[in-house]
N, C-alpha and C positions, 0 to 999 in steps of 0.2 A: 859348923862343920860340915861339909855335905856326904861326907861318907862315913859308915859304919868303924874304920879304922883307918888310920893314916900311915901311908906306905914304908917301907924302909929304903934307904937311897941304897940302889945297888952298887955304888962305888966304894961307900966308907959303911954303910950301915946303920948310919946315923937316922931318926926319926924328922921325916918330912913333913913342910908345913904348908898346909893349902893358901896358894894366893891369888888363885883368880877361879872363877866357877862362869864357864860361859853355856848359858841353858841353849840357846841355837845352835853353836856347835854340838852341843852332848856332852861335852869333856871339863874335865878338871885341871888347871895347873899344880905342881906342886913344885918347891922347891927345898934343897936341903942346906941347910945354915951352916954346916962343916964345911963342907967340899963346892958348896955354890951350885952343883947339880941341878936341873932342872927338868922333867919330864910331865907330860899328861897323860891324863885315865882316863876311860868312858865313865860317863854319869849312869850308865845303864848298866844291870846284868845281862850275858846273853846265854841262854841255855842251847844247847844244839844236841837234839836226838838223833843216836844212831840205831839202825837195826842191824841183825846178824843176816848176811846172803846167804842164801840156802844154799850148802853144797861147798861152798867154802869157808876159809877161817877169818874173811872180809868182812867187813862193815859198809852199808850206806847209809849216805845222811837221810834221815828220815824229816824232820822239820828244824826250823830254826827260831827264837821266840825270843824275844826282850821284856826285861822286867826292870820297874823303877826301885826294886830294893832286893840284896839277897833274902830279907824275909817273904816276900810277895814270890820271890821264886821257888822259895822252900815249899809254902804253903800250896802253891799250885803243883808240885811234883806229888805232893802228899798225898793231893786228892785224884789225881789224873793219871799218874805215871808209876806203872811196876816195872820196877828198874832193874835189871840184872848186876850193873855194875855203876855208880856215880863218881865221876873225878872233879874236884874243886879246884880252879887257879884263879886263888885269891886275887893275886894282884894285876888281874889282866878281867878280874870281873865279869867270868866266865864258867861254866858248867858243862861239862861232857858225860849223857849219859848213853847208857847203851838200853835200849826196852828189852825188858823181860818177856817171856811167854806170856804175860797179860796184857802187855802192850800199852796203850793207850786207852785209857775208861773215861767215857762222856761225860 
């Protein structure tokens, strides 16, 4: 199986089965055996780094990066990012992190 964890069907909650992997397109296709729902998901994990705007409570997008696995993304963040807030979106295979005072460490 290509993913660390099989997704749950959004319609019935049943565990979905991996039916195809398209490395060229960068997606996996999943099928629910109970309700026949199908969906695709990205093979890569995406990290979006945000920085706080000065003076306002909003955030500006700083950088977006892709990783082959969740473990690779986590390891990179532990080595390079001092984050104030991290949110994991498991289903969409993406992570959103607000850069803290230390920012990005080379």
